[in-house]
C-alpha positions as CSV (number, residue, x, y, z in Angstrom):
1,X,-70.4,39.4,67.1
2,X,-71.7,38.9,63.5
3,X,-70.6,36.1,61.3
4,X,-69.2,39.5,59.2
5,X,-66.9,40.4,61.0
6,X,-65.6,37.5,62.4
7,X,-64.8,36.4,58.8
8,X,-63.2,40.2,58.4
9,X,-60.8,39.1,61.7
10,X,-59.9,35.3,60.0
11,X,-59.0,37.4,56.8
12,X,-56.7,39.7,58.8
13,X,-55.0,37.3,60.6
14,X,-54.5,34.7,57.4
15,X,-52.7,38.2,55.9
16,X,-51.2,38.9,58.3
17,X,-49.4,34.8,59.2
18,X,-48.9,35.0,55.2
19,X,-46.7,38.3,55.3
20,X,-44.8,36.6,58.5
21,X,-44.5,33.7,56.8
22,X,-43.2,35.3,53.7
23,X,-40.8,37.0,55.5
24,X,-39.4,34.2,57.4
25,X,-39.1,32.6,54.0
26,X,-37.0,35.4,52.4
27,X,-34.9,35.6,55.4
28,X,-34.3,32.4,55.5
29,X,-33.3,32.6,51.5
30,X,-31.3,35.1,52.5
31,X,-29.6,33.4,55.2
32,X,-29.1,30.5,53.4
33,X,-27.7,32.1,50.1
34,X,-25.3,34.5,52.4
35,X,-24.4,30.8,54.4
36,X,-23.4,29.3,50.4
37,X,-22.0,32.3,49.6
38,X,-19.6,32.2,52.9
39,X,-18.9,28.4,52.4
40,X,-18.1,29.1,48.7
41,X,-15.4,31.6,49.6
42,X,-13.7,30.3,52.7
43,X,-14.1,26.4,51.4
44,X,-13.9,26.0,47.9
45,X,-15.4,23.1,46.4
46,X,-15.7,21.4,42.9
47,X,-16.5,18.3,41.6
48,X,-14.7,18.3,38.4
49,X,-11.5,16.6,40.2
50,X,-9.8,13.2,39.1
51,X,-7.4,11.0,41.5
52,X,-3.6,11.1,40.1
53,X,-0.1,8.8,41.3
54,X,3.1,9.6,39.4
55,X,3.4,6.2,36.9
56,X,6.4,5.8,34.9
57,X,6.9,2.6,31.8
58,X,9.4,0.1,32.6
59,X,11.5,-0.5,29.8
60,X,15.6,-2.5,29.3
61,X,18.8,-0.7,29.3
62,X,19.5,-3.8,27.7
63,X,18.3,-6.0,24.8
64,X,17.3,-9.4,24.1
65,X,14.9,-12.0,24.8
66,X,12.7,-12.3,27.8
67,X,12.9,-15.7,29.3
68,X,11.2,-15.2,32.1
69,X,8.0,-12.9,33.7
70,X,7.6,-12.5,37.3
71,X,4.7,-10.5,37.2
72,X,1.1,-10.6,35.7
73,X,-0.8,-7.1,35.1
74,X,-3.0,-5.2,37.8
75,X,-0.6,-7.3,40.4
76,X,1.0,-4.9,43.3
77,X,4.8,-5.0,43.8
78,X,7.3,-4.5,46.3
79,X,10.6,-2.2,46.4
80,X,13.4,-4.5,45.0
81,X,11.0,-7.3,43.6
82,X,12.4,-9.1,40.3
83,X,9.9,-8.0,37.3
84,X,11.7,-10.4,34.3
85,X,14.7,-11.6,33.3
86,X,16.6,-11.2,29.8
87,X,18.5,-13.9,28.6
88,X,21.4,-12.8,29.9
89,X,23.9,-15.4,28.1
90,X,25.3,-13.0,25.5
91,X,26.0,-10.5,27.9
92,X,28.0,-13.0,30.5
93,X,29.8,-14.0,27.2
94,X,30.5,-10.4,26.5
95,X,31.7,-9.7,30.3
96,X,33.9,-13.1,29.9
97,X,35.4,-11.2,26.3
98,X,36.2,-8.1,28.6
99,X,37.9,-9.5,31.6
100,X,39.6,-11.7,28.8
101,X,41.0,-8.5,26.9
102,X,42.1,-6.8,30.4
103,X,43.8,-9.5,32.1
104,X,45.8,-9.7,27.9
105,X,46.5,-6.1,28.7
106,X,47.8,-6.6,32.1
107,X,49.9,-9.4,30.9
108,X,51.4,-7.0,28.0
109,X,52.2,-4.5,30.6
110,X,54.4,-7.4,32.7
111,X,56.5,-8.2,29.2
112,X,56.7,-4.3,28.8
113,X,58.1,-3.9,31.8
114,X,60.4,-6.7,31.6
115,X,61.5,-5.0,28.6
116,X,62.1,-1.9,29.6
117,X,64.2,-3.5,32.6
118,X,66.3,-5.0,30.3
119,X,66.9,-1.9,28.2
120,X,67.3,0.1,31.5
121,X,70.1,-2.8,32.4
122,X,71.5,-2.1,28.5
123,X,71.8,1.7,29.3
124,X,74.0,0.4,32.6
125,X,75.9,-2.0,30.6
126,X,76.7,0.7,28.3
127,X,77.4,3.2,31.1
128,X,79.9,1.7,32.7
129,X,82.0,0.6,29.2
130,X,82.1,4.0,29.1
131,X,83.7,4.5,32.7
132,X,85.8,1.5,31.8
133,X,87.1,3.2,28.6
134,X,87.8,6.6,29.9
135,X,89.9,5.0,32.5
136,X,91.3,3.0,29.8
137,X,92.2,6.1,28.3
138,X,93.3,7.7,31.5
139,X,95.7,4.6,31.7
140,X,97.0,4.9,28.6
141,X,97.5,8.8,28.5
142,X,99.7,7.6,31.6
143,X,101.7,5.3,29.8
144,X,102.0,8.1,27.3
145,X,103.4,10.3,29.9
146,X,105.7,7.0,31.2
147,X,106.8,5.9,27.4
148,X,107.6,9.9,26.6
149,X,109.8,10.0,29.4
150,X,111.5,6.8,28.6
151,X,112.2,7.7,24.9
152,X,113.7,11.1,26.4
153,X,115.9,9.4,29.4
154,X,117.2,6.5,26.0
155,X,117.9,9.4,24.4
156,X,119.9,10.3,26.9
157,X,121.8,7.6,27.7
158,X,122.4,7.0,23.7
159,X,123.7,10.5,23.6
160,X,126.0,10.0,26.9
161,X,127.0,6.3,25.4
162,X,127.6,8.0,22.1
163,X,130.2,10.8,23.7
164,X,132.3,8.3,25.5
165,X,132.2,5.9,22.6
166,X,133.8,9.0,21.0
167,X,136.3,9.8,23.5
168,X,137.4,5.8,23.7
169,X,137.1,5.6,19.9
170,X,139.4,9.1,19.6
171,X,141.5,8.0,22.2
172,X,142.2,5.0,20.8
173,X,143.4,6.7,17.5
174,X,145.3,8.9,19.0
175,X,147.2,5.8,20.9
176,X,147.7,3.6,18.2
177,X,150.4,5.9,16.3
178,X,152.6,6.3,19.4
179,X,152.9,3.0,19.9
180,X,155.4,2.5,17.0
181,X,157.3,5.4,18.3
182,X,157.5,3.5,22.0
183,X,155.9,6.3,23.8
184,X,153.1,4.1,24.8
185,X,153.0,0.9,26.1
186,X,150.6,-2.3,24.2
187,X,148.9,-2.2,27.2
188,X,147.9,1.1,27.0
189,X,146.8,0.2,23.3
190,X,144.6,-2.8,24.8
191,X,143.2,-0.7,27.4
192,X,141.9,2.4,24.6
193,X,140.5,-0.7,22.1
194,X,138.8,-2.3,25.4
195,X,137.1,1.0,26.8
196,X,136.0,1.8,22.5
197,X,134.7,-2.2,22.4
198,X,133.0,-1.4,25.9
199,X,131.7,1.7,24.4
200,X,130.5,0.7,21.5
201,X,128.5,-2.2,23.0
202,X,127.1,0.4,25.6
203,X,125.9,2.6,22.5
204,X,124.8,-0.1,21.2
205,X,122.4,-1.4,24.3
206,X,121.4,2.5,24.4
207,X,120.1,2.5,21.5
208,X,118.2,-0.3,21.6
209,X,117.1,0.5,25.0
210,X,116.0,4.0,22.9
211,X,114.2,2.2,19.8
212,X,112.4,-0.2,22.8
213,X,111.0,3.0,24.2
214,X,110.2,4.6,20.9
215,X,108.2,1.6,19.9
216,X,106.9,1.5,23.7
217,X,105.5,5.2,23.0
218,X,104.1,4.3,19.6
219,X,102.3,1.3,21.2
220,X,101.0,3.8,24.2
221,X,99.9,6.6,21.4
222,X,97.9,3.6,19.0
223,X,96.5,2.6,22.2
224,X,95.7,5.5,23.6
225,X,93.4,6.5,20.2
226,X,92.6,3.4,20.5
227,X,90.6,3.6,23.9
228,X,89.3,6.8,22.8
229,X,87.7,5.1,19.6
230,X,86.1,2.9,22.4
231,X,85.0,6.0,24.5
232,X,83.0,7.7,21.8
233,X,81.7,4.1,20.7
234,X,80.4,3.3,24.2
235,X,78.8,6.8,24.0
236,X,77.2,6.2,21.6
237,X,76.3,2.9,22.7
238,X,74.7,4.1,25.4
239,X,72.7,6.7,23.8
240,X,71.2,4.6,21.7
241,X,70.2,2.4,24.8
242,X,68.6,5.4,26.1
243,X,66.2,6.2,23.0
244,X,65.7,2.6,22.5
245,X,63.9,2.2,26.1
246,X,60.0,2.5,25.9
247,X,57.6,3.9,27.9
248,X,55.0,1.5,29.8
249,X,52.6,4.9,28.8
250,X,51.0,3.7,25.7
251,X,49.9,0.1,27.5
252,X,49.5,1.2,30.7
253,X,46.8,4.8,29.6
254,X,44.5,1.7,28.1
255,X,44.1,0.2,31.2
256,X,40.9,2.8,32.1
257,X,39.4,1.6,28.6
258,X,39.5,-2.0,29.6
259,X,38.4,-1.4,33.0
260,X,35.6,1.0,31.3
261,X,34.5,-2.0,29.1
262,X,34.7,-4.6,32.1
263,X,32.2,-2.7,34.1
264,X,30.3,-1.7,31.0
265,X,29.7,-5.4,30.1
266,X,28.7,-6.1,34.2
267,X,26.6,-3.3,33.6
268,X,24.7,-5.0,31.1
269,X,24.6,-8.1,32.9
270,X,23.6,-7.1,35.6
271,X,20.2,-5.4,33.8
272,X,19.5,-8.1,32.2
273,X,17.4,-8.2,35.7
274,X,14.7,-5.9,36.4
275,X,13.3,-5.5,39.3
276,X,10.7,-2.5,41.1
277,X,12.4,0.7,41.8
278,X,9.3,1.6,44.4
279,X,5.9,0.0,45.6
280,X,4.2,0.0,42.8
281,X,0.8,-1.8,40.9
282,X,1.9,-3.4,37.2
283,X,-0.7,-2.1,34.3
284,X,-0.7,-2.4,31.1
285,X,1.3,-5.7,30.9
286,X,0.7,-6.7,27.3
287,X,3.2,-8.8,26.5
288,X,4.4,-12.4,28.1
289,X,7.8,-14.5,28.0
290,X,9.6,-15.0,24.2
291,X,9.0,-11.3,23.7
292,X,12.0,-9.7,22.5
293,X,12.8,-6.8,24.4
294,X,14.3,-3.5,23.3
295,X,16.4,-0.7,24.6
296,X,14.4,1.8,25.9
297,X,10.8,0.3,24.6
298,X,8.3,0.4,27.3
299,X,7.1,-3.0,28.3
300,X,4.4,-2.1,30.9
301,X,3.7,0.5,33.1
302,X,4.2,0.6,36.9
303,X,1.8,3.3,39.0
304,X,3.8,4.5,42.2
305,X,1.8,3.3,45.4
306,X,3.7,5.7,47.3
307,X,1.8,8.9,47.0
308,X,-1.6,9.5,45.6
309,X,-3.4,13.2,44.5
310,X,-6.2,14.6,43.6
311,X,-6.0,17.2,41.0
312,X,-9.0,19.3,41.6
313,X,-9.9,22.0,38.9
314,X,-11.0,25.3,40.4
315,X,-12.5,28.4,38.9
316,X,-10.1,31.4,38.5
317,X,-11.6,33.0,41.4
318,X,-11.6,30.6,43.8
319,X,-7.5,30.1,43.3
320,X,-7.1,33.1,46.0
321,X,-9.0,31.4,48.8
322,X,-6.5,28.3,48.2
323,X,-2.8,28.2,49.2
324,X,-0.4,25.5,49.6
325,X,-0.1,23.7,53.0
326,X,-4.4,24.3,53.3
327,X,-6.4,20.9,54.3
328,X,-9.0,20.0,52.6
329,X,-11.3,16.8,51.9
330,X,-11.4,14.2,49.3
331,X,-14.2,12.0,48.1
332,X,-14.1,9.1,45.5
333,X,-17.1,8.0,43.4
334,X,-16.2,4.1,44.4
335,X,-17.0,5.4,48.3
336,X,-18.4,8.6,48.3
337,X,-19.5,8.2,51.9
338,X,-15.3,8.0,53.1
339,X,-13.9,10.9,53.7
340,X,-9.8,11.5,53.2
341,X,-7.9,13.7,54.4
342,X,-5.7,15.7,52.1
343,X,-2.8,18.3,51.8
344,X,-3.0,21.4,49.0
345,X,0.7,20.7,47.5
346,X,0.3,23.6,44.6
347,X,-1.5,25.8,42.8
348,X,-1.2,25.5,38.7
349,X,0.1,28.6,37.1
350,X,-0.7,27.9,33.3
351,X,-3.3,26.3,31.4
352,X,-3.6,26.0,27.8
353,X,-4.7,29.4,26.1
354,X,-8.6,28.6,24.7
355,X,-8.2,28.8,21.0
356,X,-11.5,30.4,20.6
357,X,-10.4,33.4,22.9
358,X,-6.7,33.8,22.2
359,X,-6.0,32.0,18.8
360,X,-3.2,29.3,18.2
361,X,0.3,30.1,19.0
362,X,2.3,29.6,16.5
363,X,5.6,31.6,14.6
364,X,4.5,35.3,14.3
365,X,1.8,36.7,15.5
366,X,-0.9,35.0,17.1
367,X,-3.9,33.9,15.0
368,X,-7.1,35.5,16.6
369,X,-10.6,34.1,15.6
370,X,-12.7,36.9,14.6
371,X,-15.5,36.0,17.1
372,X,-17.7,36.9,19.8
373,X,-18.1,35.1,22.7
374,X,-20.9,36.7,24.6
375,X,-20.8,34.6,27.7
376,X,-17.3,34.6,28.9
377,X,-16.6,31.3,30.8
378,X,-13.9,30.9,33.7
379,X,-10.7,29.2,33.2
380,X,-10.1,26.5,35.4
381,X,-6.5,26.1,37.2
382,X,-5.6,22.7,38.6
383,X,-4.9,22.5,42.5
384,X,-2.9,19.2,43.7
385,X,-4.2,17.8,47.2
386,X,-1.8,15.1,48.6
387,X,-3.9,12.4,50.0
388,X,-2.9,11.1,53.9
389,X,-2.7,7.9,54.1
390,X,-4.8,6.1,51.3
391,X,-5.9,2.6,51.3
392,X,-3.8,0.4,49.1
393,X,-6.4,-1.1,47.1
394,X,-9.1,1.5,47.1
395,X,-6.9,4.7,44.7
396,X,-7.1,4.6,40.7
397,X,-5.8,6.8,38.2
398,X,-8.6,9.0,36.5
399,X,-11.0,8.0,39.7
400,X,-13.5,10.8,40.0
401,X,-13.3,12.9,43.0
402,X,-14.8,15.7,44.9
403,X,-12.5,18.2,46.3
404,X,-13.2,20.8,49.5
405,X,-10.7,23.0,50.9
406,X,-10.6,23.5,54.3
407,X,-8.9,27.3,55.5
408,X,-7.5,25.5,58.7
């Protein structure tokens, strides 16, 4: 075989190898692209992520001078650990005053109870007086009936005695003229005189008894009228005593206010000591002992170290591949080779609209800017991934992170 033939054979071999190599490269590129596309669609990934934790501002519920500060900046505190103390003397005095006011009120209630008991006793006495006066009325009414009966009997006695005296007197005057004519004896005349004298005495006695009975009747009537007046007076006193009885309502109703004042003072006193509500990291501590704390004014910040999240911003086209409960891999920049496992908690449903695309939201109609964007960028929505078993000293709020979503 001559040299030209050999040369052509080598050239054709090289061209064939080049074609095969080009085909392999193209196939490998396409395969790699398909793999990347598959992983991108099924395993969304973003390096636009940050580490986040809940944090609260510690603000006192009472105001006063901070006398003791038990923490320093970036210190880890456990739940229930004492953070700082506020001067409690004014609140101790307020509590003592509230307790004293409560005790004073209880004393007033006891005094009022005794006074009401005395008033009730006065009502009972007045009622007993009414019953006694009514008994007197009944008794004097019976005495009146008896006196009237005595007057009637006395009048009958007077009438009878008067009739007998008139008979004896007439008999004496009839016999005396007959004595001179010897028609009657002296003894008969003397008997007639004696009888007239006796009957006259009997008449006087009957008239005296009548006057006594009449006086007794008048006395009984007077006493009856007096007893009725006493009844009316006793009833008036009873009604007055009833109206004079006061109630415990106005003072007893103050118990709630006094008890609330005591509880509020005790609550303020207890709030002079501020404790950690959960295990947390102290940060942004810029005060020292002697500073004056105001109600609701933040003293420092506590980062809740119990739960950490990675908040990853994914393009809106990737959100359909992400659902709560999916597993995720989280990498932080401080240790990029360490993988942390997380669980997707939630997927965001809103972001601030772009002022260039939508305009500024304000009252009335949207203020749409007349601009033309040649490139339309996809919006990104936050996806919150809860990190499982995070190390206590590695995660920090605002740390950069990379998140890869696993669909299984």
